[in-house]
N, C-alpha and C positions, 0 to 999 in steps of 0.2 A: 624578658619573656620570649618564649619560643613561638615562631610562626607555625600555623597549621600547615601540614604537608599539603602539596597540591593534590587535588582529587585525582584518583587513578581513573583511567578511561572507563572502567566498569561502573564507577560511582558518579561520573560526570553526567548530568541530565542531558546535555546536548549530545554527548556521544551515545547515550542510551536511545534517544529519539532517532538519531541518524541510523543506528543499527536496526531499530524497529522498522524504519521505512525501507531499508535495504532488504530486510527479511520479508516484509510484506510484498515488495516488488518481485522478489524471487518466487514467492508462493503464487503471486498473480500470474507470472510468466508460465509457471508449471501448469496452473489451472487452465490458462488460455491454450497451451499446447494440447492438453487433454481434450479440451472443448473442440479445437480445430480437428483433431483426429476423429472425434465423435461425429462432427458435422459432415466430414467427408464420407463416413460410413452411411449415415442417413440424414439428408438435408432437412431443414425446417421449413414449415410453411411461412408465408409472409407475416402472418399475425404473430406466430411464435418468435420469429426473428425480431420483430418490432419490440415485443415484450423483453426479449433478451437484451436488446440495445438499451432500453430504458433502465433496466437493472444495472447494466454496466456503467451507464452514465451517472446514476445515483451513487454507485460505489466510488467512482472517480471523484465526484463532487465532495463526498465525505472526506476522502483522503486529502484533497486539495485544501479543504477547509481546515483540517487538522494541521497540515503543514504550515499554512499561512497564519493560523492562530498561534502556533508555536513560535514562529519567527518574530511575531510582533512582541511577544513576552521578553525576548532576549535583549 
């Protein structure tokens, strides 16, 4: 009997997840750079800044939850 060939990096779920996280990180960096530029042009009030921080925290928590949930399955 022949053994199945090893999964190619594109089919390997661990590789896919890693690439997804890298892609997300790059998108977040780009978005943050745009946001910084926008904030320099017109600063936020304290309330708006607080809301923005809450949104960013919620996003970060979702990503961390996804990462740790994924690492437990492996």
